[in-house]
Biopython code that builds the backbone (N, CA, C, O; Angstrom):
import numpy as np
from Bio.PDB.StructureBuilder import StructureBuilder

atoms = [
    (1, "UNK", "N", (71.507, -126.619, 140.239)),
    (1, "UNK", "CA", (72.687, -126.390, 141.042)),
    (1, "UNK", "C", (72.281, -125.928, 142.434)),
    (1, "UNK", "O", (71.245, -125.287, 142.617)),
    (2, "UNK", "N", (73.100, -126.258, 143.390)),
    (2, "UNK", "CA", (72.886, -125.809, 144.762)),
    (2, "UNK", "C", (74.062, -124.943, 145.181)),
    (2, "UNK", "O", (75.209, -125.195, 144.810)),
    (3, "UNK", "N", (73.749, -123.912, 145.966)),
    (3, "UNK", "CA", (74.762, -122.988, 146.436)),
    (3, "UNK", "C", (74.682, -122.850, 147.942)),
    (3, "UNK", "O", (73.657, -123.153, 148.553)),
    (4, "UNK", "N", (75.773, -122.391, 148.535)),
    (4, "UNK", "CA", (75.810, -122.108, 149.955)),
    (4, "UNK", "C", (76.714, -120.917, 150.196)),
    (4, "UNK", "O", (77.543, -120.568, 149.356)),
    (5, "UNK", "N", (76.541, -120.293, 151.364)),
    (5, "UNK", "CA", (77.410, -119.176, 151.749)),
    (5, "UNK", "C", (78.365, -119.695, 152.797)),
    (5, "UNK", "O", (77.944, -120.298, 153.785)),
    (6, "UNK", "N", (79.642, -119.468, 152.589)),
    (6, "UNK", "CA", (80.646, -119.834, 153.572)),
    (6, "UNK", "C", (81.627, -118.673, 153.694)),
    (6, "UNK", "O", (82.230, -118.253, 152.707)),
    (7, "UNK", "N", (81.779, -118.166, 154.898)),
    (7, "UNK", "CA", (82.656, -117.018, 155.158)),
    (7, "UNK", "C", (82.369, -115.850, 154.217)),
    (7, "UNK", "O", (83.282, -115.204, 153.703)),
    (8, "UNK", "N", (81.076, -115.596, 154.005)),
    (8, "UNK", "CA", (80.678, -114.450, 153.204)),
    (8, "UNK", "C", (80.778, -114.634, 151.704)),
    (8, "UNK", "O", (80.549, -113.686, 150.953)),
    (9, "UNK", "N", (81.113, -115.828, 151.253)),
    (9, "UNK", "CA", (81.215, -116.080, 149.816)),
    (9, "UNK", "C", (80.124, -117.056, 149.390)),
    (9, "UNK", "O", (79.837, -118.028, 150.089)),
    (10, "UNK", "N", (79.523, -116.787, 148.242)),
    (10, "UNK", "CA", (78.522, -117.674, 147.670)),
    (10, "UNK", "C", (79.256, -118.719, 146.833)),
    (10, "UNK", "O", (79.931, -118.378, 145.863)),
    (11, "UNK", "N", (79.122, -119.999, 147.211)),
    (11, "UNK", "CA", (79.882, -121.076, 146.577)),
    (11, "UNK", "C", (78.951, -122.143, 146.035)),
    (11, "UNK", "O", (77.867, -122.371, 146.571)),
    (12, "UNK", "N", (79.384, -122.790, 144.969)),
    (12, "UNK", "CA", (78.643, -123.928, 144.439)),
    (12, "UNK", "C", (78.854, -125.111, 145.376)),
    (12, "UNK", "O", (79.982, -125.413, 145.766)),
    (13, "UNK", "N", (77.764, -125.775, 145.731)),
    (13, "UNK", "CA", (77.828, -126.850, 146.709)),
    (13, "UNK", "C", (78.824, -127.943, 146.318)),
    (13, "UNK", "O", (79.531, -128.469, 147.177)),
    (14, "UNK", "N", (78.885, -128.281, 145.048)),
    (14, "UNK", "CA", (79.741, -129.385, 144.602)),
    (14, "UNK", "C", (81.228, -129.083, 144.775)),
    (14, "UNK", "O", (82.040, -130.008, 144.765)),
    (15, "UNK", "N", (81.604, -127.815, 144.933)),
    (15, "UNK", "CA", (83.021, -127.455, 145.091)),
    (15, "UNK", "C", (83.407, -127.241, 146.540)),
    (15, "UNK", "O", (84.565, -126.943, 146.832)),
    (16, "UNK", "N", (82.459, -127.389, 147.456)),
    (16, "UNK", "CA", (82.688, -127.047, 148.851)),
    (16, "UNK", "C", (83.118, -128.256, 149.674)),
    (16, "UNK", "O", (82.555, -129.343, 149.549)),
    (17, "UNK", "N", (84.120, -128.045, 150.514)),
    (17, "UNK", "CA", (84.467, -129.029, 151.537)),
    (17, "UNK", "C", (84.450, -128.299, 152.869)),
    (17, "UNK", "O", (84.876, -127.148, 152.962)),
    (18, "UNK", "N", (83.965, -128.965, 153.883)),
    (18, "UNK", "CA", (83.712, -128.333, 155.168)),
    (18, "UNK", "C", (84.885, -128.549, 156.109)),
    (18, "UNK", "O", (85.125, -129.673, 156.549)),
    (19, "UNK", "N", (85.633, -127.469, 156.430)),
    (19, "UNK", "CA", (86.755, -127.630, 157.354)),
    (19, "UNK", "C", (86.259, -127.753, 158.799)),
    (19, "UNK", "O", (85.296, -127.096, 159.194)),
    (20, "UNK", "N", (86.911, -128.576, 159.552)),
    (20, "UNK", "CA", (86.578, -128.742, 160.965)),
    (20, "UNK", "C", (87.794, -128.381, 161.808)),
    (20, "UNK", "O", (88.918, -128.614, 161.364)),
    (21, "UNK", "N", (87.625, -127.835, 162.976)),
    (21, "UNK", "CA", (86.382, -127.439, 163.616)),
    (21, "UNK", "C", (85.781, -126.212, 162.930)),
    (21, "UNK", "O", (86.459, -125.508, 162.181)),
    (22, "UNK", "N", (84.493, -125.970, 163.199)),
    (22, "UNK", "CA", (83.775, -124.882, 162.540)),
    (22, "UNK", "C", (82.882, -124.167, 163.536)),
    (22, "UNK", "O", (82.155, -124.804, 164.299)),
    (23, "UNK", "N", (82.939, -122.827, 163.528)),
    (23, "UNK", "CA", (82.141, -122.027, 164.459)),
    (23, "UNK", "C", (80.645, -122.296, 164.323)),
    (23, "UNK", "O", (79.939, -122.366, 165.329)),
    (24, "UNK", "N", (80.152, -122.449, 163.095)),
    (24, "UNK", "CA", (78.736, -122.692, 162.884)),
    (24, "UNK", "C", (78.252, -123.957, 163.567)),
    (24, "UNK", "O", (77.130, -124.008, 164.071)),
    (25, "UNK", "N", (79.098, -124.980, 163.585)),
    (25, "UNK", "CA", (78.726, -126.218, 164.273)),
    (25, "UNK", "C", (78.749, -126.050, 165.788)),
    (25, "UNK", "O", (77.901, -126.596, 166.493)),
    (26, "UNK", "N", (79.719, -125.299, 166.279)),
    (26, "UNK", "CA", (79.834, -125.095, 167.725)),
    (26, "UNK", "C", (78.722, -124.208, 168.270)),
    (26, "UNK", "O", (78.171, -124.482, 169.337)),
    (27, "UNK", "N", (78.391, -123.142, 167.537)),
    (27, "UNK", "CA", (77.459, -122.143, 168.061)),
    (27, "UNK", "C", (76.127, -122.091, 167.316)),
    (27, "UNK", "O", (75.237, -121.334, 167.704)),
    (28, "UNK", "N", (75.978, -122.878, 166.262)),
    (28, "UNK", "CA", (74.739, -122.931, 165.496)),
    (28, "UNK", "C", (74.310, -121.557, 164.980)),
    (28, "UNK", "O", (73.127, -121.218, 165.015)),
    (29, "UNK", "N", (75.277, -120.768, 164.501)),
    (29, "UNK", "CA", (74.953, -119.429, 164.001)),
    (29, "UNK", "C", (74.910, -119.423, 162.471)),
    (29, "UNK", "O", (75.882, -119.069, 161.803)),
    (30, "UNK", "N", (73.786, -119.815, 161.954)),
    (30, "UNK", "CA", (73.570, -119.831, 160.520)),
    (30, "UNK", "C", (72.090, -119.908, 160.225)),
    (30, "UNK", "O", (71.277, -120.053, 161.138)),
    (31, "UNK", "N", (71.731, -119.811, 158.950)),
    (31, "UNK", "CA", (70.338, -119.923, 158.532)),
    (31, "UNK", "C", (70.305, -120.497, 157.125)),
    (31, "UNK", "O", (71.315, -120.504, 156.423)),
    (32, "UNK", "N", (69.141, -120.976, 156.722)),
    (32, "UNK", "CA", (68.986, -121.437, 155.345)),
    (32, "UNK", "C", (67.697, -120.878, 154.781)),
    (32, "UNK", "O", (66.768, -120.544, 155.516)),
    (33, "UNK", "N", (67.660, -120.784, 153.495)),
    (33, "UNK", "CA", (66.483, -120.281, 152.781)),
    (33, "UNK", "C", (66.327, -121.138, 151.535)),
    (33, "UNK", "O", (67.279, -121.305, 150.774)),
    (34, "UNK", "N", (65.151, -121.674, 151.324)),
    (34, "UNK", "CA", (64.865, -122.486, 150.150)),
    (34, "UNK", "C", (64.139, -121.629, 149.123)),
    (34, "UNK", "O", (63.106, -121.029, 149.424)),
    (35, "UNK", "N", (64.681, -121.573, 147.910)),
    (35, "UNK", "CA", (64.096, -120.782, 146.824)),
    (35, "UNK", "C", (63.501, -121.727, 145.791)),
    (35, "UNK", "O", (64.094, -122.756, 145.468)),
    (36, "UNK", "N", (62.336, -121.378, 145.279)),
    (36, "UNK", "CA", (61.706, -122.184, 144.231)),
    (36, "UNK", "C", (61.797, -121.428, 142.916)),
    (36, "UNK", "O", (61.265, -120.326, 142.781)),
    (37, "UNK", "N", (62.473, -122.027, 141.954)),
    (37, "UNK", "CA", (62.637, -121.441, 140.624)),
    (37, "UNK", "C", (61.522, -121.977, 139.734)),
    (37, "UNK", "O", (61.391, -123.187, 139.551)),
    (38, "UNK", "N", (60.731, -121.079, 139.188)),
    (38, "UNK", "CA", (59.644, -121.485, 138.303)),
    (38, "UNK", "C", (59.380, -120.383, 137.281)),
    (38, "UNK", "O", (59.474, -119.199, 137.602)),
    (39, "UNK", "N", (59.057, -120.765, 136.077)),
    (39, "UNK", "CA", (58.752, -119.803, 135.009)),
    (39, "UNK", "C", (59.827, -118.742, 134.840)),
    (39, "UNK", "O", (59.517, -117.566, 134.650)),
    (40, "UNK", "N", (61.089, -119.150, 134.909)),
    (40, "UNK", "CA", (62.195, -118.243, 134.652)),
    (40, "UNK", "C", (62.563, -117.308, 135.788)),
    (40, "UNK", "O", (63.292, -116.342, 135.567)),
    (41, "UNK", "N", (62.082, -117.563, 136.996)),
    (41, "UNK", "CA", (62.427, -116.702, 138.120)),
    (41, "UNK", "C", (62.113, -117.355, 139.454)),
    (41, "UNK", "O", (61.516, -118.430, 139.508)),
    (42, "UNK", "N", (62.517, -116.706, 140.514)),
    (42, "UNK", "CA", (62.284, -117.210, 141.860)),
    (42, "UNK", "C", (60.935, -116.701, 142.342)),
    (42, "UNK", "O", (60.661, -115.501, 142.315)),
    (43, "UNK", "N", (60.090, -117.637, 142.787)),
    (43, "UNK", "CA", (58.784, -117.256, 143.326)),
    (43, "UNK", "C", (58.971, -116.467, 144.611)),
    (43, "UNK", "O", (59.786, -116.832, 145.458)),
    (44, "UNK", "N", (58.217, -115.388, 144.753)),
    (44, "UNK", "CA", (58.188, -114.580, 145.978)),
    (44, "UNK", "C", (59.569, -114.050, 146.371)),
    (44, "UNK", "O", (59.902, -113.983, 147.554)),
    (45, "UNK", "N", (60.357, -113.680, 145.383)),
    (45, "UNK", "CA", (61.739, -113.252, 145.619)),
    (45, "UNK", "C", (61.870, -112.119, 146.638)),
    (45, "UNK", "O", (62.752, -112.202, 147.493)),
    (46, "UNK", "N", (61.050, -111.068, 146.600)),
    (46, "UNK", "CA", (61.217, -109.996, 147.595)),
    (46, "UNK", "C", (61.093, -110.492, 149.040)),
    (46, "UNK", "O", (61.771, -109.986, 149.935)),
    (47, "UNK", "N", (60.230, -111.479, 149.260)),
    (47, "UNK", "CA", (60.075, -112.024, 150.607)),
    (47, "UNK", "C", (61.311, -112.817, 151.035)),
    (47, "UNK", "O", (61.708, -112.776, 152.199)),
    (48, "UNK", "N", (61.915, -113.541, 150.087)),
    (48, "UNK", "CA", (63.140, -114.285, 150.390)),
    (48, "UNK", "C", (64.263, -113.329, 150.785)),
    (48, "UNK", "O", (64.960, -113.542, 151.777)),
    (49, "UNK", "N", (64.424, -112.271, 149.988)),
    (49, "UNK", "CA", (65.482, -111.287, 150.285)),
    (49, "UNK", "C", (65.263, -110.683, 151.667)),
    (49, "UNK", "O", (66.209, -110.571, 152.447)),
    (50, "UNK", "N", (64.045, -110.298, 151.976)),
    (50, "UNK", "CA", (63.746, -109.692, 153.274)),
    (50, "UNK", "C", (64.066, -110.653, 154.416)),
    (50, "UNK", "O", (64.632, -110.242, 155.429)),
    (51, "UNK", "N", (63.708, -111.930, 154.263)),
    (51, "UNK", "CA", (63.992, -112.915, 155.319)),
    (51, "UNK", "C", (65.484, -113.132, 155.482)),
    (51, "UNK", "O", (65.975, -113.223, 156.607)),
    (52, "UNK", "N", (66.219, -113.217, 154.369)),
    (52, "UNK", "CA", (67.669, -113.413, 154.461)),
    (52, "UNK", "C", (68.338, -112.212, 155.129)),
    (52, "UNK", "O", (69.238, -112.378, 155.952)),
    (53, "UNK", "N", (67.900, -111.013, 154.776)),
    (53, "UNK", "CA", (68.466, -109.815, 155.400)),
    (53, "UNK", "C", (68.176, -109.786, 156.894)),
    (53, "UNK", "O", (69.055, -109.454, 157.689)),
    (54, "UNK", "N", (66.948, -110.130, 157.286)),
    (54, "UNK", "CA", (66.581, -110.136, 158.705)),
    (54, "UNK", "C", (67.365, -111.199, 159.470)),
    (54, "UNK", "O", (67.844, -110.940, 160.574)),
    (55, "UNK", "N", (67.499, -112.386, 158.896)),
    (55, "UNK", "CA", (68.241, -113.461, 159.562)),
    (55, "UNK", "C", (69.704, -113.088, 159.718)),
    (55, "UNK", "O", (70.284, -113.292, 160.784)),
    (56, "UNK", "N", (70.306, -112.547, 158.672)),
    (56, "UNK", "CA", (71.709, -112.146, 158.746)),
    (56, "UNK", "C", (71.908, -111.043, 159.785)),
    (56, "UNK", "O", (72.871, -111.081, 160.550)),
    (57, "UNK", "N", (71.015, -110.075, 159.818)),
    (57, "UNK", "CA", (71.130, -108.989, 160.797)),
    (57, "UNK", "C", (71.003, -109.520, 162.220)),
    (57, "UNK", "O", (71.756, -109.109, 163.103)),
    (58, "UNK", "N", (70.060, -110.429, 162.451)),
    (58, "UNK", "CA", (69.861, -110.980, 163.790)),
    (58, "UNK", "C", (71.078, -111.759, 164.272)),
    (58, "UNK", "O", (71.363, -111.795, 165.469)),
    (59, "UNK", "N", (71.797, -112.382, 163.338)),
    (59, "UNK", "CA", (72.975, -113.185, 163.686)),
    (59, "UNK", "C", (74.280, -112.414, 163.532)),
    (59, "UNK", "O", (75.361, -112.966, 163.740)),
    (60, "UNK", "N", (74.179, -111.134, 163.166)),
    (60, "UNK", "CA", (75.362, -110.288, 162.934)),
    (60, "UNK", "C", (76.275, -110.882, 161.861)),
    (60, "UNK", "O", (77.500, -110.865, 161.980)),
    (61, "UNK", "N", (75.642, -111.408, 160.811)),
    (61, "UNK", "CA", (76.367, -111.958, 159.671)),
    (61, "UNK", "C", (76.263, -110.989, 158.502)),
    (61, "UNK", "O", (75.297, -110.233, 158.400)),
    (62, "UNK", "N", (77.243, -111.010, 157.634)),
    (62, "UNK", "CA", (77.244, -110.162, 156.443)),
    (62, "UNK", "C", (76.885, -111.018, 155.233)),
    (62, "UNK", "O", (77.532, -112.028, 154.957)),
    (63, "UNK", "N", (75.848, -110.601, 154.521)),
    (63, "UNK", "CA", (75.472, -111.316, 153.296)),
    (63, "UNK", "C", (76.437, -110.962, 152.178)),
    (63, "UNK", "O", (76.898, -109.823, 152.104)),
    (64, "UNK", "N", (76.758, -111.921, 151.296)),
    (64, "UNK", "CA", (77.559, -111.583, 150.120)),
    (64, "UNK", "C", (76.767, -110.640, 149.217)),
    (64, "UNK", "O", (75.538, -110.608, 149.271)),
    (65, "UNK", "N", (77.464, -109.886, 148.399)),
    (65, "UNK", "CA", (76.830, -108.902, 147.521)),
    (65, "UNK", "C", (75.694, -109.495, 146.691)),
    (65, "UNK", "O", (74.693, -108.822, 146.445)),
    (66, "UNK", "N", (75.837, -110.751, 146.255)),
    (66, "UNK", "CA", (74.831, -111.384, 145.411)),
    (66, "UNK", "C", (73.486, -111.550, 146.128)),
    (66, "UNK", "O", (72.458, -111.713, 145.471)),
    (67, "UNK", "N", (73.479, -111.511, 147.451)),
    (67, "UNK", "CA", (72.252, -111.750, 148.203)),
    (67, "UNK", "C", (71.732, -110.519, 148.933)),
    (67, "UNK", "O", (70.778, -110.626, 149.703)),
    (68, "UNK", "N", (72.324, -109.373, 148.715)),
    (68, "UNK", "CA", (71.913, -108.168, 149.448)),
    (68, "UNK", "C", (70.727, -107.450, 148.834)),
    (68, "UNK", "O", (69.995, -106.751, 149.534)),
    (69, "UNK", "N", (70.530, -107.613, 147.539)),
    (69, "UNK", "CA", (69.451, -106.890, 146.862)),
    (69, "UNK", "C", (68.742, -107.812, 145.870)),
    (69, "UNK", "O", (69.274, -108.848, 145.473)),
    (70, "UNK", "N", (67.536, -107.412, 145.482)),
    (70, "UNK", "CA", (66.810, -108.163, 144.450)),
    (70, "UNK", "C", (67.601, -108.207, 143.149)),
    (70, "UNK", "O", (67.677, -109.242, 142.486)),
    (71, "UNK", "N", (68.185, -107.069, 142.795)),
    (71, "UNK", "CA", (68.935, -106.999, 141.543)),
    (71, "UNK", "C", (70.172, -107.902, 141.597)),
    (71, "UNK", "O", (70.493, -108.579, 140.620)),
    (72, "UNK", "N", (70.855, -107.910, 142.731)),
    (72, "UNK", "CA", (72.050, -108.734, 142.872)),
    (72, "UNK", "C", (71.732, -110.214, 142.762)),
    (72, "UNK", "O", (72.429, -110.954, 142.067)),
    (73, "UNK", "N", (70.683, -110.645, 143.444)),
    (73, "UNK", "CA", (70.297, -112.048, 143.383)),
    (73, "UNK", "C", (69.776, -112.406, 141.999)),
    (73, "UNK", "O", (70.076, -113.480, 141.478)),
    (74, "UNK", "N", (68.997, -111.509, 141.403)),
    (74, "UNK", "CA", (68.485, -111.761, 140.055)),
    (74, "UNK", "C", (69.618, -111.906, 139.052)),
    (74, "UNK", "O", (69.577, -112.791, 138.198)),
    (75, "UNK", "N", (70.623, -111.051, 139.143)),
    (75, "UNK", "CA", (71.761, -111.125, 138.222)),
    (75, "UNK", "C", (72.543, -112.410, 138.447)),
    (75, "UNK", "O", (72.974, -113.046, 137.485)),
    (76, "UNK", "N", (72.730, -112.797, 139.691)),
    (76, "UNK", "CA", (73.462, -114.030, 139.994)),
    (76, "UNK", "C", (72.730, -115.251, 139.446)),
    (76, "UNK", "O", (73.342, -116.129, 138.839)),
    (77, "UNK", "N", (71.427, -115.300, 139.662)),
    (77, "UNK", "CA", (70.649, -116.460, 139.219)),
    (77, "UNK", "C", (70.520, -116.528, 137.701)),
    (77, "UNK", "O", (70.270, -117.602, 137.156)),
    (78, "UNK", "N", (70.685, -115.408, 137.013)),
    (78, "UNK", "CA", (70.590, -115.380, 135.552)),
    (78, "UNK", "C", (71.844, -115.914, 134.879)),
    (78, "UNK", "O", (71.821, -116.240, 133.692)),
    (79, "UNK", "N", (72.936, -116.006, 135.625)),
    (79, "UNK", "CA", (74.207, -116.498, 135.047)),
    (79, "UNK", "C", (74.195, -117.979, 134.843)),
    (79, "UNK", "O", (75.181, -118.545, 134.369)),
]
sb = StructureBuilder()
sb.init_structure("model")
sb.init_model(0)
sb.init_chain("A")
sb.init_seg("    ")
for serial, (resi, resn, name, xyz) in enumerate(atoms, 1):
    if name == "N":
        sb.init_residue(resn, " ", resi, " ")
    sb.init_atom(name, np.array(xyz, "f"), 0.0, 1.0, " ", f" {name:<3s}", serial, name[0])
structure = sb.get_structure()
């Protein structure tokens, strides 16, 4: 499954439709992070969390609760 964040919510990609016009397209204020799932977990997870937090802070974006901590992301990915 693929997920994305839109307006602070973590959404499944297959359920998402992109409304236009969109601030992210006009101002390019977004980021992406690719996670590799292997052996029942995400490789290098603490580094991913740190990068997402730094990117969100630099862009003055708020991460959804599921992406703010290792525990939050781990619980989300376990579902």
